[in-house]
Kinemage of the C-alpha trace (Angstrom):
@kinemage 1
@onewidth
@group {chain A} dominant
@subgroup {mainchain}
@vectorlist {calphas} color= white
{ca met a 1} P 147.376 69.902 108.945
{ca asp a 2} L 148.507 73.179 109.584
{ca ile a 3} L 146.075 75.450 111.831
{ca glu a 4} L 145.278 79.122 111.310
{ca phe a 5} L 142.455 81.108 113.987
{ca ala a 6} L 140.542 83.538 113.108
{ca ser a 7} L 142.259 86.302 115.910
{ca ser a 8} L 144.832 85.721 118.158
{ca arg a 9} L 143.089 85.459 121.099
{ca met a 10} L 141.166 82.408 119.779
{ca glu a 11} L 144.643 80.879 119.124
{ca lys a 12} L 145.436 81.755 122.634
{ca asp a 13} L 141.946 80.294 123.752
{ca leu a 14} L 142.833 77.034 122.099
{ca ser a 15} L 146.417 76.565 122.520
{ca asn a 16} L 146.353 77.012 126.647
{ca arg a 17} L 144.255 73.872 128.081
{ca arg a 18} L 143.436 76.245 131.349
{ca arg a 19} L 142.263 78.994 128.858
{ca ile a 20} L 139.901 76.604 127.070
{ca thr a 21} L 138.718 75.102 130.550
{ca lys a 22} L 137.885 78.497 131.273
{ca gln a 23} L 136.014 79.737 127.559
{ca tyr a 24} L 134.457 76.133 127.315
{ca gly a 25} L 134.286 74.158 130.672
{ca his a 26} L 131.162 72.476 129.281
{ca ile a 27} L 132.626 70.941 126.221
{ca gln a 28} L 136.610 71.311 127.357
{ca thr a 29} L 137.629 67.200 126.567
{ca ser a 30} L 135.653 66.919 123.602
{ca leu a 31} L 136.996 70.164 122.217
{ca glu a 32} L 140.628 68.638 123.325
{ca asn a 33} L 140.117 65.181 121.572
{ca arg a 34} L 138.926 67.105 117.960
{ca leu a 35} L 141.973 69.292 118.225
{ca ser a 36} L 144.212 67.193 118.710
{ca glu a 37} L 142.603 64.866 115.859
{ca leu a 38} L 142.980 68.014 113.519
{ca trp a 39} L 146.620 68.835 114.849
{ca ala a 40} L 147.187 64.856 114.062
{ca ala a 41} L 145.766 64.652 110.276
{ca asn a 42} L 147.910 65.694 107.332
{ca ser a 43} L 144.618 66.981 105.500
{ca leu a 44} L 140.733 67.359 105.678
{ca gly a 45} L 140.030 64.092 104.021
{ca asp a 46} L 141.982 62.540 107.268
{ca val a 47} L 139.088 63.491 109.666
{ca thr a 48} L 136.752 60.954 109.214
{ca thr a 49} L 133.311 61.422 108.820
{ca ala a 50} L 131.733 59.211 111.030
{ca pro a 51} L 130.753 60.628 114.941
{ca pro a 52} L 133.053 61.518 116.510
{ca pro a 53} L 134.141 63.885 114.653
{ca arg a 54} L 131.998 63.502 111.841
{ca arg a 55} L 133.490 66.285 109.557
{ca his a 56} L 130.208 67.741 107.290
{ca lys a 57} L 129.910 70.485 104.634
{ca leu a 58} L 128.367 73.262 105.366
{ca thr a 59} L 125.397 74.951 103.696
{ca gly a 60} L 123.896 78.435 103.568
{ca asp a 61} L 125.773 81.373 104.013
{ca arg a 62} L 129.114 78.731 105.480
{ca thr a 63} L 128.885 77.059 102.038
{ca asp a 64} L 133.038 77.370 101.518
{ca cys a 65} L 133.655 76.154 105.278
{ca trp a 66} L 133.290 72.540 106.961
{ca gly a 67} L 132.114 71.377 110.741
{ca ile a 68} L 133.384 69.200 112.984
{ca asn a 69} L 131.275 67.793 115.930
{ca val a 70} L 132.344 68.321 119.574
{ca ser a 71} L 129.185 67.599 121.242
{ca lys a 72} L 125.543 67.290 120.111
{ca asn a 73} L 125.039 70.653 118.976
{ca trp a 74} L 128.815 72.726 119.747
{ca arg a 75} L 130.602 72.427 116.462
{ca ile a 76} L 134.269 73.986 115.270
{ca val a 77} L 133.882 76.104 111.908
{ca leu a 78} L 136.931 75.181 109.797
{ca gln a 79} L 137.632 76.965 106.664
{ca pro a 80} L 140.501 75.972 103.646
{ca ile a 81} L 142.724 78.250 102.843
{ca gly a 82} L 145.579 77.895 100.120
{ca glu a 83} L 145.599 76.300 97.227
{ca phe a 84} L 143.179 73.300 97.279
{ca asp a 85} L 140.842 70.591 95.372
{ca pro a 86} L 137.582 71.323 95.918
{ca asp a 87} L 136.536 67.765 95.205
{ca asp a 88} L 139.907 65.851 96.973
{ca leu a 89} L 139.585 66.630 100.704
{ca his a 90} L 143.261 65.491 101.135
{ca thr a 91} L 144.271 68.427 98.763
{ca ile a 92} L 142.998 70.371 102.223
{ca thr a 93} L 146.247 70.807 104.037
{ca lys a 94} L 145.308 74.153 105.845
{ca val a 95} L 142.416 75.709 108.024
{ca lys a 96} L 141.461 78.153 109.345
{ca ile a 97} L 139.360 77.827 112.777
{ca ile a 98} L 136.495 80.343 112.074
{ca ser a 99} L 134.503 79.871 115.306
{ca ile a 100} L 133.590 76.994 118.161
{ca glu a 101} L 129.669 77.621 118.425
{ca asp a 102} L 126.478 75.620 118.599
{ca tyr a 103} L 125.307 77.602 115.211
{ca his a 104} L 122.007 75.257 115.886
């Protein structure tokens, strides 16, 4: 899957193991695992809904986004980009990582 980032800083932070440890030390291993799964997937439909990573559609002000569990509270927030069929997740082959946060 093609992955873009909300900012160049986020891209630098998530592309370097040392920076991941510095920014997200408490969830480093899980975050690296989830990122590896995203890079290995051909589409968002290939990311399982079973934990981990438990892909799920977000609601409220993030209705166009998806969440991927990193830990009990932390999530990777993704937004599909490009052309896709909202009813077929296998057509979502490009996403933007909006944030990594505890939104609970």
